[in-house]
LOMI-430173 format. One line per 4 residues: their letters; for each residue x, y, z of N, C-alpha, C. Coordinates in nm, 2 decimals, m for minus. Example, Ala and Ser with C-alpha at 12.3 -4.5 7.8 and 13.67 -1.06 7.14 Angstrom:
REM residues 2
as = 1.32 m0.57 0.78 1.23 m0.45 0.78 1.32 m0.33 0.78; 1.28 m0.22 0.71 1.37 m0.11 0.71 1.29 0.00 0.79
//
This chain:
REM residues 274
mtlt = 11.74 11.07 7.59 11.68 10.94 7.61 11.55 10.93 7.53; 11.54 10.82 7.46 11.41 10.79 7.39 11.32 10.71 7.47; 11.20 10.76 7.49 11.10 10.69 7.57 11.06 10.56 7.51; 11.06 10.45 7.59 11.01 10.32 7.54 10.87 10.34 7.49
hdva = 10.84 10.28 7.37 10.71 10.31 7.31 10.66 10.19 7.22; 10.54 10.19 7.19 10.48 10.10 7.09 10.40 10.18 6.99; 10.40 10.13 6.87 10.32 10.20 6.76 10.24 10.09 6.69; 10.12 10.12 6.66 10.03 10.03 6.59 9.93 10.11 6.50
ghgp = 9.89 10.05 6.39 9.78 10.11 6.31 9.83 10.21 6.21; 9.73 10.26 6.13 9.76 10.36 6.03 9.65 10.46 6.03; 9.69 10.59 6.00 9.59 10.70 6.00 9.64 10.81 6.09; 9.55 10.90 6.12 9.58 11.02 6.21 9.64 10.97 6.34
avvl = 9.75 11.03 6.39 9.82 10.98 6.51 9.74 11.02 6.63; 9.74 10.92 6.72 9.69 10.94 6.86 9.80 10.89 6.96; 9.84 10.97 7.05 9.94 10.94 7.15 9.87 10.93 7.29; 9.90 10.81 7.35 9.84 10.78 7.48 9.94 10.81 7.59
lhss = 9.91 10.89 7.69 10.01 10.93 7.79 9.95 10.89 7.93; 10.03 10.81 8.00 9.98 10.73 8.11 9.98 10.82 8.24; 9.90 10.77 8.34 9.90 10.82 8.48 10.03 10.78 8.55; 10.07 10.86 8.65 10.19 10.83 8.73 10.16 10.71 8.83
vcdr = 10.04 10.66 8.83 10.02 10.54 8.91 10.05 10.41 8.82; 10.05 10.43 8.69 10.06 10.32 8.60 10.18 10.34 8.50; 10.17 10.27 8.39 10.27 10.29 8.28 10.19 10.26 8.15; 10.26 10.25 8.04 10.18 10.24 7.91 10.09 10.12 7.90
rmwd = 10.11 10.02 7.99 10.02 9.91 7.99 9.88 9.94 8.03; 9.85 10.06 8.09 9.72 10.10 8.13 9.63 10.11 8.01; 9.69 10.13 7.89 9.61 10.15 7.77 9.58 10.02 7.69; 9.61 9.90 7.75 9.59 9.78 7.68 9.45 9.77 7.62
aqwk = 9.35 9.81 7.69 9.21 9.80 7.64 9.17 9.90 7.53; 9.25 10.01 7.52 9.23 10.11 7.42 9.31 10.09 7.29; 9.42 10.02 7.31 9.52 10.00 7.21 9.47 9.95 7.07; 9.41 9.84 7.07 9.36 9.78 6.95 9.23 9.85 6.90
vlad = 9.15 9.89 6.99 9.03 9.96 6.95 9.06 10.09 6.87; 9.15 10.16 6.91 9.19 10.29 6.84 9.25 10.26 6.71; 9.34 10.16 6.71 9.41 10.12 6.58 9.30 10.07 6.48; 9.21 9.99 6.53 9.10 9.94 6.44 9.01 10.05 6.39
aghq = 9.00 10.16 6.47 8.92 10.27 6.43 8.98 10.36 6.33; 9.11 10.33 6.28 9.17 10.40 6.18 9.27 10.50 6.23; 9.34 10.47 6.34 9.44 10.57 6.39 9.58 10.50 6.40; 9.68 10.58 6.38 9.82 10.53 6.42 9.83 10.56 6.57
vvrc = 9.84 10.46 6.65 9.84 10.47 6.79 9.98 10.46 6.85; 10.02 10.55 6.93 10.15 10.55 7.00 10.12 10.55 7.15; 10.19 10.47 7.22 10.19 10.48 7.37 10.33 10.46 7.42; 10.36 10.54 7.52 10.50 10.54 7.57 10.50 10.54 7.72
dfrg = 10.62 10.50 7.78 10.65 10.51 7.92 10.73 10.63 7.95; 10.68 10.72 8.04 10.76 10.83 8.09 10.89 10.77 8.16; 10.98 10.86 8.19 11.10 10.81 8.26 11.07 10.76 8.40; 11.12 10.65 8.43 11.10 10.59 8.56 10.97 10.50 8.57
fget = 10.91 10.48 8.45 10.79 10.40 8.45 10.80 10.29 8.34; 10.74 10.17 8.36 10.74 10.07 8.26 10.88 10.03 8.23; 10.92 10.04 8.10 11.05 10.00 8.05 11.14 10.11 8.02; 11.10 10.24 8.06 11.19 10.35 8.04 11.27 10.37 8.17
paea = 11.40 10.38 8.17 11.48 10.39 8.29 11.45 10.53 8.36; 11.47 10.53 8.49 11.46 10.65 8.56 11.58 10.74 8.54; 11.56 10.87 8.55 11.67 10.96 8.54 11.67 11.05 8.66; 11.76 11.03 8.75 11.76 11.11 8.88 11.86 11.21 8.89
vrpy = 11.96 11.22 8.80 12.07 11.32 8.82 12.07 11.43 8.72; 11.97 11.44 8.63 11.97 11.54 8.53 11.83 11.59 8.52; 11.80 11.72 8.54 11.67 11.77 8.52 11.61 11.75 8.38; 11.48 11.72 8.37 11.42 11.70 8.24 11.27 11.73 8.25
edvd = 11.21 11.74 8.14 11.06 11.76 8.14 11.00 11.65 8.05; 10.89 11.60 8.10 10.82 11.50 8.02 10.77 11.55 7.89; 10.73 11.68 7.89 10.68 11.74 7.76 10.79 11.73 7.66; 10.91 11.77 7.69 11.02 11.76 7.60 11.04 11.62 7.55
dvla = 11.03 11.52 7.64 11.05 11.38 7.60 10.95 11.34 7.50; 10.82 11.38 7.52 10.71 11.34 7.43 10.73 11.41 7.29; 10.77 11.54 7.29 10.80 11.61 7.16 10.91 11.54 7.09; 11.02 11.50 7.16 11.13 11.43 7.10 11.09 11.30 7.04
llde = 11.00 11.23 7.11 10.95 11.10 7.05 10.87 11.13 6.92; 10.78 11.23 6.92 10.70 11.26 6.80 10.80 11.29 6.69; 10.90 11.37 6.72 11.00 11.40 6.61 11.07 11.28 6.56; 11.11 11.19 6.65 11.17 11.07 6.61 11.08 10.98 6.52
lgie = 10.95 10.98 6.55 10.86 10.90 6.47 10.81 10.97 6.35; 10.85 11.09 6.33 10.81 11.17 6.21 10.66 11.21 6.22; 10.61 11.23 6.34 10.47 11.27 6.36 10.47 11.43 6.38; 10.41 11.50 6.29 10.40 11.64 6.30 10.29 11.69 6.39
raal = 10.17 11.62 6.38 10.06 11.65 6.46 10.00 11.53 6.51; 9.95 11.53 6.64 9.88 11.41 6.70 9.77 11.46 6.79; 9.67 11.37 6.81 9.58 11.38 6.91 9.64 11.32 7.04; 9.63 11.40 7.15 9.69 11.35 7.28 9.58 11.31 7.37
vgas = 9.59 11.19 7.42 9.50 11.13 7.52 9.58 11.11 7.65; 9.55 11.19 7.75 9.63 11.18 7.88 9.55 11.15 8.00; 9.60 11.06 8.08 9.53 11.03 8.21 9.61 11.09 8.32; 9.55 11.16 8.41 9.61 11.21 8.53 9.74 11.29 8.50
hggr = 9.86 11.24 8.54 9.98 11.31 8.51 10.00 11.32 8.36; 9.96 11.21 8.29 9.97 11.22 8.14 9.88 11.33 8.08; 9.77 11.36 8.15 9.69 11.47 8.10 9.75 11.60 8.13; 9.82 11.61 8.24 9.90 11.73 8.27 10.00 11.76 8.16
vave = 10.07 11.65 8.13 10.18 11.66 8.02 10.11 11.70 7.89; 10.00 11.64 7.86 9.93 11.67 7.73 9.88 11.81 7.72; 9.82 11.87 7.83 9.77 12.00 7.82 9.88 12.10 7.81; 9.99 12.07 7.88 10.11 12.16 7.88 10.17 12.16 7.74
laar = 10.18 12.05 7.68 10.23 12.04 7.54 10.14 12.11 7.45; 10.01 12.10 7.46 9.92 12.16 7.37 9.92 12.31 7.38; 9.95 12.36 7.50 9.96 12.51 7.52 10.09 12.56 7.47; 10.20 12.48 7.49 10.33 12.53 7.45 10.35 12.52 7.30
sper = 10.30 12.41 7.24 10.32 12.38 7.10 10.19 12.35 7.03; 10.10 12.44 7.02 9.96 12.41 6.97 9.96 12.36 6.83; 10.06 12.39 6.75 10.07 12.34 6.62 10.09 12.19 6.61; 10.14 12.13 6.72 10.17 11.99 6.72 10.05 11.90 6.76
vsal = 9.94 11.96 6.81 9.83 11.89 6.87 9.70 11.91 6.79; 9.64 11.80 6.74 9.52 11.81 6.66 9.39 11.79 6.75; 9.41 11.73 6.86 9.29 11.71 6.95 9.35 11.67 7.09; 9.26 11.69 7.19 9.31 11.67 7.33 9.20 11.60 7.41
vllc = 9.23 11.49 7.47 9.14 11.42 7.56 9.21 11.41 7.69; 9.15 11.47 7.80 9.20 11.48 7.93 9.12 11.40 8.02; 9.17 11.28 8.07 9.10 11.19 8.16 9.15 11.22 8.30; 9.06 11.29 8.38 9.10 11.31 8.52 9.24 11.37 8.53
agmp = 9.26 11.47 8.45 9.40 11.53 8.43 9.44 11.62 8.54; 9.58 11.62 8.56 9.64 11.72 8.64 9.65 11.85 8.56; 9.70 11.95 8.63 9.71 12.08 8.57 9.84 12.15 8.62; 9.92 12.19 8.53 10.05 12.26 8.58 10.01 12.38 8.66
gyep = 10.09 12.40 8.77 10.08 12.52 8.85 9.96 12.51 8.95; 9.89 12.40 8.96 9.78 12.39 9.05 9.84 12.37 9.19; 9.79 12.45 9.29 9.82 12.43 9.43 9.74 12.32 9.49; 9.80 12.21 9.54 9.72 12.10 9.59 9.64 12.15 9.71
gpal = 9.52 12.09 9.71 9.43 12.11 9.82 9.45 12.01 9.94; 9.37 12.02 10.04 9.39 11.93 10.16 9.39 11.78 10.12; 9.31 11.74 10.03 9.30 11.59 9.99 9.43 11.55 9.93; 9.49 11.62 9.84 9.61 11.58 9.77 9.73 11.59 9.87
kdfg = 9.73 11.70 9.95 9.84 11.71 10.05 9.84 11.60 10.15; 9.72 11.56 10.19 9.71 11.45 10.29 9.76 11.32 10.22; 9.72 11.29 10.10 9.77 11.17 10.03 9.92 11.17 10.02; 9.98 11.29 9.98 10.12 11.30 9.97 10.19 11.27 10.10
kren = 10.14 11.32 10.21 10.20 11.30 10.34 10.20 11.15 10.38; 10.08 11.09 10.35 10.07 10.95 10.38 10.16 10.86 10.30; 10.17 10.89 10.17 10.25 10.81 10.08 10.40 10.83 10.12; 10.44 10.95 10.15 10.58 10.97 10.19 10.62 10.90 10.32
alle = 10.52 10.90 10.41 10.55 10.84 10.54 10.57 10.69 10.52; 10.49 10.63 10.43 10.50 10.48 10.41 10.63 10.45 10.34; 10.67 10.53 10.24 10.79 10.51 10.17 10.91 10.53 10.26; 10.91 10.63 10.34 11.02 10.65 10.44 11.03 10.54 10.54
addl = 10.92 10.47 10.57 10.92 10.36 10.66 10.95 10.23 10.59; 10.99 10.24 10.46 11.02 10.12 10.37 10.90 10.03 10.37; 10.78 10.08 10.38 10.65 10.00 10.36 10.60 10.02 10.22; 10.67 9.95 10.13 10.63 9.96 9.99 10.49 9.90 9.97
dgav = 10.46 9.79 10.03 10.33 9.73 10.02 10.22 9.83 10.06; 10.24 9.90 10.17 10.14 10.00 10.22 10.13 10.11 10.12; 10.24 10.16 10.06 10.23 10.27 9.97 10.16 10.23 9.84; 10.19 10.11 9.79 10.12 10.06 9.68 9.97 10.05 9.70
elnv = 9.93 9.99 9.82 9.79 9.98 9.85 9.72 10.11 9.87; 9.79 10.21 9.92 9.73 10.34 9.94 9.70 10.40 9.80; 9.78 10.38 9.70 9.76 10.43 9.57 9.64 10.36 9.50; 9.64 10.22 9.52 9.53 10.15 9.46 9.39 10.19 9.52
dtwl = 9.39 10.21 9.65 9.26 10.25 9.72 9.22 10.39 9.69; 9.32 10.48 9.67 9.29 10.62 9.64 9.24 10.64 9.50; 9.31 10.58 9.40 9.29 10.62 9.27 9.20 10.53 9.18; 9.15 10.42 9.24 9.06 10.34 9.16 8.92 10.35 9.22
gpda = 8.82 10.37 9.13 8.68 10.39 9.18 8.61 10.26 9.21; 8.49 10.26 9.25 8.41 10.14 9.30 8.39 10.04 9.19; 8.40 10.07 9.06 8.38 9.98 8.96 8.50 9.90 8.92; 8.61 9.93 8.98 8.73 9.85 8.94 8.73 9.72 9.01
delv = 8.74 9.61 8.93 8.74 9.48 8.99 8.88 9.44 9.04; 8.89 9.32 9.10 9.02 9.28 9.16 9.12 9.26 9.06; 9.09 9.22 8.94 9.19 9.20 8.83 9.25 9.34 8.80; 9.17 9.44 8.79 9.22 9.58 8.76 9.30 9.63 8.87
rerv = 9.26 9.60 9.00 9.34 9.64 9.11 9.47 9.58 9.11; 9.48 9.45 9.08 9.61 9.38 9.07 9.70 9.43 8.96; 9.64 9.47 8.85 9.72 9.53 8.74 9.78 9.66 8.79; 9.70 9.74 8.86 9.75 9.87 8.90 9.86 9.85 9.01
rgmq = 9.84 9.75 9.10 9.94 9.72 9.20 10.07 9.69 9.13; 10.07 9.61 9.03 10.19 9.57 8.96 10.26 9.69 8.90; 10.19 9.78 8.83 10.25 9.89 8.76 10.30 9.99 8.87; 10.23 10.02 8.97 10.27 10.11 9.07 10.39 10.06 9.15
rhaf = 10.39 9.93 9.18 10.51 9.88 9.25 10.63 9.89 9.17; 10.62 9.85 9.04 10.74 9.86 8.95 10.79 10.00 8.94; 10.70 10.10 8.93 10.74 10.24 8.93 10.82 10.28 9.06; 10.76 10.24 9.17 10.83 10.27 9.30 10.97 10.21 9.30
evql = 10.98 10.09 9.26 11.11 10.02 9.27 11.21 10.08 9.18; 11.17 10.12 9.05 11.27 10.18 8.96 11.31 10.32 9.01; 11.21 10.40 9.05 11.24 10.54 9.09 11.32 10.54 9.22; 11.28 10.45 9.32 11.36 10.45 9.44 11.50 10.41 9.42
aayy = 11.52 10.31 9.34 11.66 10.27 9.31 11.74 10.38 9.25; 11.68 10.46 9.15 11.75 10.57 9.09 11.78 10.68 9.20; 11.68 10.70 9.29 11.69 10.81 9.39 11.81 10.77 9.48; 11.82 10.65 9.53 11.93 10.61 9.62 12.06 10.61 9.55
aake = 12.06 10.57 9.42 12.19 10.58 9.35 12.24 10.72 9.33; 12.14 10.81 9.30 12.18 10.95 9.29 12.23 11.01 9.42; 12.16 10.97 9.53 12.20 11.02 9.67 12.34 10.97 9.70; 12.37 10.84 9.67 12.50 10.79 9.70 12.61 10.86 9.61
aaag = 12.57 10.89 9.49 12.67 10.96 9.40 12.69 11.10 9.45; 12.59 11.17 9.50 12.60 11.30 9.55 12.69 11.30 9.67; 12.67 11.20 9.76 12.76 11.19 9.88 12.90 11.17 9.84; 12.93 11.09 9.74 13.06 11.07 9.69 13.12 11.20 9.63
hvas = 13.05 11.28 9.56 13.10 11.40 9.50 13.13 11.50 9.62; 13.05 11.51 9.72 13.08 11.60 9.83 13.20 11.55 9.90; 13.21 11.42 9.93 13.33 11.37 10.00 13.46 11.40 9.92; 13.45 11.40 9.79 13.57 11.42 9.71 13.60 11.57 9.69
gega = 13.51 11.65 9.74 13.53 11.80 9.72 13.47 11.85 9.59; 13.40 11.76 9.52 13.33 11.81 9.39 13.19 11.85 9.43; 13.13 11.93 9.33 12.99 11.97 9.35 12.90 11.85 9.33; 12.80 11.84 9.41 12.70 11.73 9.39 12.62 11.75 9.27
paaa = 12.59 11.64 9.19 12.50 11.66 9.07 12.36 11.70 9.11; 12.30 11.78 9.03 12.16 11.82 9.05 12.07 11.70 9.02; 11.97 11.68 9.11 11.88 11.57 9.09 11.75 11.62 9.03; 11.69 11.55 8.95 11.56 11.58 8.89 11.45 11.58 9.00
tdda = 11.37 11.68 9.01 11.27 11.69 9.11 11.14 11.75 9.06; 11.03 11.71 9.13 10.90 11.77 9.09 10.85 11.87 9.20; 10.95 11.90 9.30 10.91 11.98 9.41 10.91 12.13 9.38; 10.97 12.17 9.27 10.98 12.32 9.24 10.84 12.37 9.21
adpp = 10.81 12.49 9.25 10.67 12.54 9.23 10.66 12.58 9.08; 10.55 12.55 9.02 10.52 12.58 8.88 10.47 12.72 8.87; 10.50 12.80 8.77 10.43 12.93 8.75 10.28 12.90 8.72; 10.20 13.01 8.73 10.06 12.99 8.69 10.05 12.95 8.55
fdpa = 9.95 12.86 8.53 9.93 12.80 8.40 9.81 12.86 8.33; 9.82 12.90 8.21 9.71 12.95 8.13 9.68 12.86 8.01; 9.57 12.79 8.02 9.54 12.69 7.91 9.48 12.76 7.78; 9.46 12.89 7.78 9.40 12.96 7.67 9.48 12.94 7.54
pvqa = 9.61 12.93 7.54 9.68 12.91 7.41 9.64 12.77 7.34; 9.58 12.68 7.41 9.54 12.55 7.35 9.44 12.58 7.23; 9.48 12.53 7.12 9.39 12.55 7.00 9.31 12.43 6.96; 9.35 12.31 7.01 9.29 12.19 6.96 9.15 12.17 7.03
palv = 9.06 12.10 6.96 8.94 12.06 7.02 8.97 11.97 7.14; 8.90 12.00 7.25 8.94 11.93 7.38 8.81 11.87 7.44; 8.83 11.75 7.49 8.73 11.68 7.57 8.79 11.66 7.71; 8.73 11.72 7.81 8.78 11.71 7.95 8.68 11.62 8.03
vtgt = 8.74 11.50 8.08 8.66 11.40 8.15 8.70 11.40 8.30; 8.59 11.41 8.38 8.61 11.40 8.53 8.53 11.28 8.58; 8.57 11.23 8.70 8.50 11.12 8.76 8.44 11.17 8.90; 8.31 11.13 8.92 8.24 11.17 9.04 8.31 11.12 9.17
hdvd = 8.37 11.00 9.16 8.44 10.94 9.27 8.59 10.97 9.28; 8.63 11.06 9.20 8.77 11.10 9.20 8.80 11.19 9.32; 8.93 11.21 9.36 8.97 11.31 9.46 8.93 11.45 9.41; 8.88 11.52 9.51 8.82 11.66 9.48 8.92 11.74 9.40
dfrt = 9.04 11.74 9.42 9.14 11.82 9.35 9.13 11.80 9.20; 9.12 11.68 9.16 9.12 11.65 9.02 8.99 11.69 8.95; 8.88 11.69 9.03 8.75 11.74 8.97 8.76 11.89 8.96; 8.83 11.96 9.05 8.85 12.10 9.05 8.94 12.14 8.93
mgal = 9.05 12.06 8.91 9.14 12.09 8.80 9.06 12.07 8.66; 8.98 11.96 8.66 8.90 11.94 8.54 8.81 12.06 8.50; 8.75 12.11 8.61 8.66 12.23 8.58 8.74 12.35 8.54; 8.86 12.37 8.60 8.94 12.48 8.55 8.99 12.47 8.41
ladg = 9.03 12.35 8.37 9.07 12.32 8.24 8.96 12.34 8.14; 8.84 12.29 8.17 8.73 12.30 8.08 8.69 12.44 8.06; 8.70 12.52 8.17 8.67 12.66 8.16 8.77 12.74 8.08; 8.90 12.70 8.10 9.01 12.78 8.04 9.05 12.74 7.90
ipga = 9.02 12.62 7.85 9.05 12.58 7.72 8.94 12.63 7.62; 8.97 12.71 7.53 8.86 12.76 7.44 8.78 12.65 7.37; 8.65 12.65 7.39 8.56 12.55 7.33 8.57 12.42 7.38; 8.63 12.39 7.50 8.64 12.26 7.55 8.50 12.21 7.60
hrve = 8.49 12.08 7.59 8.36 12.01 7.63 8.40 11.92 7.75; 8.32 11.93 7.85 8.34 11.85 7.97 8.24 11.75 7.99; 8.28 11.63 8.03 8.20 11.51 8.06 8.23 11.46 8.20; 8.12 11.46 8.28 8.14 11.40 8.42 8.09 11.26 8.41
lpwa = 8.17 11.16 8.45 8.13 11.02 8.46 8.09 10.99 8.60; 7.96 10.96 8.62 7.91 10.94 8.76 7.96 10.82 8.83; 8.01 10.72 8.75 8.06 10.60 8.81 8.21 10.59 8.83; 8.28 10.69 8.78 8.42 10.69 8.77 8.50 10.74 8.89
ghlp = 8.61 10.67 8.91 8.71 10.72 9.01 8.82 10.80 8.93; 8.94 10.78 8.95 9.05 10.85 8.89 9.10 10.79 8.76; 9.07 10.66 8.74 9.13 10.59 8.62 9.02 10.52 8.54; 8.93 10.60 8.48 8.81 10.54 8.42 8.84 10.45 8.30
sler = 8.96 10.47 8.23 8.99 10.38 8.12 9.02 10.24 8.17; 9.05 10.22 8.29 9.07 10.09 8.35 8.95 10.04 8.42; 8.87 10.13 8.47 8.75 10.09 8.55 8.63 10.04 8.46; 8.61 10.12 8.35 8.51 10.08 8.25 8.56 10.10 8.11
pdev = 8.65 10.02 8.07 8.72 10.05 7.94 8.63 10.06 7.82; 8.52 9.98 7.81 8.44 9.98 7.70 8.37 10.12 7.68; 8.33 10.18 7.80 8.26 10.31 7.79 8.36 10.42 7.75; 8.48 10.41 7.80 8.58 10.51 7.77 8.62 10.49 7.62
ndll = 8.63 10.37 7.57 8.66 10.34 7.43 8.55 10.41 7.34; 8.43 10.40 7.38 8.32 10.46 7.30 8.34 10.61 7.30; 8.37 10.67 7.42 8.40 10.81 7.43 8.51 10.86 7.34; 8.62 10.78 7.34 8.74 10.82 7.27 8.71 10.81 7.12
tgfl = 8.66 10.70 7.07 8.63 10.68 6.93 8.53 10.77 6.88; 8.43 10.80 6.96 8.32 10.90 6.92 8.38 11.04 6.90; 8.46 11.08 7.00 8.51 11.22 6.99 8.61 11.23 6.88; 8.71 11.14 6.87 8.81 11.14 6.77 8.76 11.12 6.63
ggls = 8.66 11.02 6.62 8.60 11.00 6.49 8.52 11.11 6.45; 8.45 11.18 6.54 8.37 11.30 6.50 8.46 11.41 6.45; 8.58 11.43 6.50 8.67 11.53 6.45 8.72 11.49 6.31; 8.75 11.37 6.29 8.80 11.32 6.16 8.69 11.34 6.05
gr = 8.56 11.32 6.10 8.45 11.33 6.00 8.42 11.47 5.96; 8.47 11.57 6.03 8.45 11.71 5.99 8.53 11.74 5.87
//
C-alpha cells in the first residue's frame, strides 16, 4: 500500500509525519513555509488516517511504509519532522536506516519500547471505555482536551476534532470488518486472519545508532510521559539538542504554528548552511 501523500517545493527533502490524533492536514501551517524556505516537502497519512485506508488484517510497520514512500519518490535522504507517534516512527527509522535521514526534528515524540506511566495508562483506559460504550463524541473530546495545550484556540480544537473523529471512524470500521471476517473463518473451519495490532511489547530501544543532527522539542503542558520520553531521546541521541517550550501542550505545531515554523526553518536552514 502506498501512503496517501503530497509533495511541494524543490531542494533538500523534508518529510512531515503526523501525530496519531491527527493526519497530514496537521501540517497545513508548515507546508508552504518549508517549501518557500527551499525544501522539497512531503507529508503523508499513515494507514487508517486521513485518506490512507486502514489495514486491519495484515501486520505492518509504519516505518516500512515511510521507507517505501521515499523509495517510490526517489528520495535517498530526507530530514524527518515527526509529531508524537510520527516522532516515534521518525526516530525508529533514523536508528534503523541512518543513511536515509539527514536531520531529525522530534516534536513531543513517542519512543519505541517505552513502558507507559500512570498518566498514559489512565488515558488509554478512559479512551477504551468510551469507545467500548460507543461514545465516539466523548472519545474525541477526551483526545482534544488531553493533547492540546492552553494556547490552542477553538478553531484548532475543531480541526483536531475532525481529524481524530475521522481516524476513529476509519479504524473502527476496519476493526469490525476484520472481526467479522475472523468469525467467518472460524465458523468455516479455517484459521482466522491475523489482525494488525499495537499491543505487542516492543524490545528496548537504543537511539544511539541515530547519526543525524537532532532537535528534540518538548512542551511544559504535555503529558508527563512525553516529557520523559523527550528527555530520554535527547540524552540517547548523540549530539541531540533539546528545546522545552513553556507554552506548549502536545501539539505545538498547531498551538503556535509561527513559533514552530521559526524553529523548523532555523534548525533545518542552519544545517543546510553548514
